[in-house]
N, C-alpha and C positions, 0 to 999 in steps of 0.2 A: 504493500500500500504506500510506503514512503520511498520506494526505490526511485521513481521519477524525480522526486524532490531532491534526493541525494545526488542523482546524476546532474541535475541543474546546478546544485551547490558546488560540486566538484568542477564543473565546467566554468562556473563563474570565478572560482578561485584560480584556476589555470589561466583564465583570460587576464585576471588582475595581475598575476605573477608575471605573465608575458609582457603586459603593459609596463610594469615596473622595471623589468629587465631591459626592455627597449629604451625606456627613459634613461636608465643608467648608462646604457651603451651609447646613446646620443650625447649624454653629458661627457662621457669619456672621449668621444670624438671631438666635441667642441672645446673641451678643456683637458687635453691630454696630460697637462702638468699640474692639474689640481691636486692640492695637498702638499706640494713641494714648498719648502721654506728657504728663502734666501736672505742673507744679511748684507746690507749695503753700507759701506763706509764712505762718508763724504764730509765736506765742510759747508757751513751755512753761507750761502750767497743768494741774492735774489733769484737767480736761475734755479739753484737746487731747492730753494724754499718753495718755488712754484711747483716743481716736480713732486716734492714730498706732500704738498697739499692735495695732490690728485692721485696719490697712491691707492686710495680706496677704490677708485675707478678701475685701476689696473688689476687689483686683487679680485674685484667682482667679475671682470671680463675673462680672467685667466684661471682663477682658482688658486693662484700662487700667493703664498703668504710672504709679505715683505717686512723685514725688520730693519730699521734705519738707526745707525750710530753716527753721531755728529761730533767732529773734533775741530778745534781751531786750526788754521792753515798749517803752521809749522808742526804742530803736534800730530796732525794727520800724516804728514810725510814721515815723521819718526815712527808712528804706530804701524804704518804700512811696511816699512823696512823691517821692523822688529817682527811683525806677524809673518811676513813672507820668508825672511831669512832663517827664522827658527822653525818654519813649517808648522806654525800653530794653526793656521787656516781658519781664523775666526770669521773672516769676511768672504763673501761669495762674489760681490761686485765691489770694485774700488774706484773712487774718484782719483784719477792719476794725472800728474803734471806731464805735459808733453816733453819736458826737459829730461825726464827719467825713463822715457820709453825705451831707448837703446839698452840701458842698464837692466831694466826689469825684464825685457824680452830675452836678452842674452842669458839671463839667469834662469830662464824658464819659469818665471813667476806669474806671467800672464799668458793667456791663450790668444792666438790669432783669431780675428773675427771674420776672415774672408769666407770660410765655408758656411758660417751662419748667415752671412750677408747674401750669399748666393741663393740660399733657400728662401730668403725674404724676397729677393728679386725686385720686380717693379713695385711691389707693395711698399717697400721702404724707400726706394729710389736713392741709392747711395751717391749717384752722380750729382744730385741736387745739392749736396754738401760741398762747400768751396774746396777747391784743390789744395789751397794753402792749409786749411785745417786738417784735411786728410793727410797731407804730407807731414805735418807736425806730429801726428799720432801714428805714424808708420815707421818701420825699421826693416832694413834688408828686403824691401819690396813687399812686406806684409803689413796689413792694417791691424793694429792692436787695441785701438780704442775708438770710440765715437764721441764727437764733441758735445759737451754740455754748453760750452761757449768758447769763443776764440776772441783774442784781442790783439791789437797792434798799437804801438806807441805813437803819440802825436804831441805837438806843442799846444798847450792851453794857456790863454793869456787874458788879462783884463782889458777887454776891448774898449771900455769906457776910458780907462786911464791912458791907453795908447792914443786914442783919438784926441783927448785933451792935451797931450804932450806932443801931438803931431808926429808920432813915432810909428813906423811900420813894423809888422812882425818880422823877427830875424829869420833870414833864410840860410845863414851860415853860422858856424860856431863862433867865429870872430865877432859877428854882429850880436850873437846871443850874449857874449861877455859884456859888450858895450851897453846893450839895453838893460841887462841885469844891474850894471853899475848905475845907470841913470835913475832907476827906480828904487835904489837902496837909500834909506835914511834911517840908520840904526837908532838914532836919538828919538825918532818918532815911532819906532817899532814897525817900520816898513822895510820890506826886503825885495830884492829883484827876482829871486828864483828859489824854488825848493825842488829837490830831487832826492831819491833814496840814498841814504848813507849807511844804513844798517847792514852789517855783514851778512853774507849768505848767497848761495848760488842762485836763488830766486828773488833776492832782495836787491842789494846795490849792484850786483853783477848784471842784473837784467837791464839796467839803464846804462851803467858805465860801459858795457860791451859795445854799445853804439858809438861811443866816443873812441874806444879802442879801434874799432873797424874804420871809423872816419879818418883816423890818422894813419891808417895802413898797418895797424897792429894785427897780429894773429895769436892763436892760442897754442897750437902744436905744429911741429914740423911733420913732414911726410912719414917720419919714423917714430911718431908719438913722443917727441921730446918737447919740453916746455919752450915756447917761442914768443912769450910776451915781455920778457925782460930785455927790451930792445929800445933804441932811441925813439921809435914810433910809440911803443907802449908807455915809455916814460913821459913823453910829451902829452899823450892822452890823459894820463893820470894827473899830471901837473895842471892841465886845464880843468879837469873835473873837480879835483880837490880844491884848487884855488877859487873857482867860481862859487863853490859852496861855503868855503871859509870866509870869503870876503863879502859875498852878497846873499848868503842864505841865512835863515833864522837860527837862533841859538840852539844847540843840540843837534844840528844837522847830521852829525856822524852817527846818530842813533835813529834817524828817520826811516820808518817803514813806509809802505805805500799809503797806509792809513794816516800817518802823520803829514804826508805830503798833501793829501786831500784836505785835512783839517786846516792846515796853514793857508790853503787857497780859499776855502769856503768861508773862513773867518775874516778874509780880506787883508791878511798881513803880507801876502806876497803877490807880485805882479804876474809871474809866470810859473808854470810847472811843466815838466816833461815826464809823461807817464802814460798809462794805458787809456785807450779811447773809451773803455767802459766806465771810466770815471763820470762820464756824461750823466748817468742815472742819478748819481748823488749830487754832483755840483750844480745840476739844474733843478734840484728838488727844493721847493720853497721851505719845506719842513726841516731840511738839513743844511741849507746853504744860504748865505747872506748876499750872494753875488749873482743870483739868478737873472738871466737876461743880459748880463754884462760881460759875457765870455766869448772870446773868439777862438777859432780852431785852425791849426795849420800843420803841415807836415814837419817832421823833425828837421832841424837845421843840418846842413851838410858840412863836412870837413874837406880837407884836401883830397881825400880818396872817395868822396861821395856821401850819400845819405844811407843810413842804416837803422830804420825803425826796428825795434824789437817786436817779435811776434810770439804768441803763446796760446796754448789751448788747454783747457781742463776737460778731460774726457772720462767716460766710464769704461772700465775694462773688466774682463772676467778673470778672477783670481784662479790660477792653475793649482794653487795650494788649497784654497777654501772650497772651490767647486769640485768636490771629489767624485761625484757620480755623474753619469751622463745626463740624468734628469736635472741635476743642479746646474750643470753647464748650460743646458738648453733653457732652463728657467732664467738664468742670469742673462743670457743673450736676449731672451724675449723681453726682459725688463729694460735692457739697454736700448733696444730698438724702439720700444715704446717711449722711453724717457727722452730720446733724441729725435723723435718723429716730427714731421711737419705739423701735425695737430698740436703738439705740446708747444712748439716754438711759436705758432700763431697765437696760442692762448696767452703767451707772454707779452704780446704787442700792446694790448690795452693797459697792461701794468707799467708800460714805459720802459721795458727792458730792451737793451740795444745790442746784445751780444749774440744775436742769432747767427747761425752759420749756414742756413739754407738759402740758396739763391731765390727760390720762389717766395720766401718770406721777405727777404731784403728788398725785392722788387715789387712787393705787393703795394696796392694803393693805401691800405691801412697803415703799413709801416712808414711809407714815405710821408704820409700826412702828419705823422707824429714826430718825425726826426728833424732836428735842426739842419737845414740845407748845407750850411757851412761845415758842420760836423760830418754830415754824410759824405760830402765831397772830399774832405780831408781823409776820412776813413778809407774811402775807395782808392784814393791815390796812394795812400800808405800801403795798402794790401798789394797794390800792383808791384811795388818795389821790395816788399818784405821777402826775406829769404828764410826758409825753414832751418837752414844751417847757420843762421845768425849766431846762435850759441852752439858749441861743439856737440854734435849728436854722437856721443861716444859714451861708453860705460864709465869712462874716467871723469866725466864732467861734474857729477854731483860733488865728489871729493875735491877735485881740482878747483871748482867754483867756490866752494866754501873756504879753501885755503887762500885763494886770491882775494876773495871777499873780505877777509881779515885785513889783508894789506891795503885794500882800497879804503876801508874804514879808518885804519891807522893814519893814512895820508890825509884824509878829511879832518880827522881829529887833531892832526899836527904832531902826533907822537913819533912819526917817522917821515922822512922825506919820501916823495914818490919813488925816487931811484932806489933807496934802501928798502922800501916796502916791497917793490917788485923783485929785487934781488933775493930777499929772504923767501918770498912766496915761491919764486922759481926753484930755489934749492929744495924747498919742502915738496913741491910738486914732482920734481925730478926723483926724489927719494921715494915718494908714493908710487910713481909709475914703475920704478925699478922693482919695488917690493911686490907690486901687483902683476909683474911680468908683462907689462904693456909696452915698455920701451923697446924699440926695434921692430915692432909689428907695424904693418902698413896702416896708415890712417884710414878710418872707416867712413869718412865724410869729406866733403869739399869745403875748404875755407873760402868765404866770399872774397 
């Protein structure tokens, strides 16, 4: 009497089970990496803050769980080296300086993204990212990171003061010195220029290297021997240290990029030479007292030409932290999302200017918000920027830190430029010898 009902019940249960299985199967197809957890190490910047604010969208669409760990700039660099060199593997995705790509890739600390990018194909459109940014994040013909942002240096100056004094923006370093002198009045707390003085391969070396190049100086010989303790190198450091000692604010020897920004936005200096992404802050009424009074120009040239610095911060997959295939795939998926066209376009209304995609830079929305003078200067600077502006070698991080100490000492006046370079050269030579790099062919081309 109850058998038909039983058959109906079993049929219903089977149908429900089949439906649930089908749903699970569809979910697995749509979100094959669901349940995978990745840890992202980064530093707080407007660009990274925008990305982290949208991570829930990424988690919802992929099922991947993202944990974010934030460090200050210098601490992030130290943490990454410690984590990777000890093979601790705490982080799956790392925010990495373009300056250390050669070192990290040669140590097998990061994975090439080429194969992952090929799978993404037209969906990601790698060619839309500027060639300069891709070059900075590549080594030995392989792409190791994708850009969160890229920057190039330019001259920023008080346009109102220049117009009042009938002074034109300097186009040569000799003119830069004269203009800095003209706008310096130490008794009134006014100074001609501010630039980075703080030691470090990513601090004073980032700006000073442009002076070194402009006077014909180089870093290494073809056989990886130090090559900066030369008349050209000495002249460059004399100019750089003298202009900051004579026409820079007190404490210039300890100035980081943040101090340079503060000196400019508070109105105490007439010029700064630093990254074009300063635009976001120096034109922000909440952070700057000189909004609308700023002019933008290419870096001044020396006897051997113009050498703007260029740099990119990118996301890379840690070869130490991404242990499984699933973690590597999830890490790559996060990087493609975080550096996508959609994310970069989402940053435009926030006033961010460090986009690296041509379609974003050429969009009407972007151009409507950017200062035309800044935009023109940025475009011109990228045209002449060279990814090998700083030595793209495993030796640079240590070499840059050593030389950065000498540059800071020259600015502080504790050593003459000649003595500072001589001591730094001896220390670099000893390091290269101990690292067994001396005598090996140079892996990059000096500009």
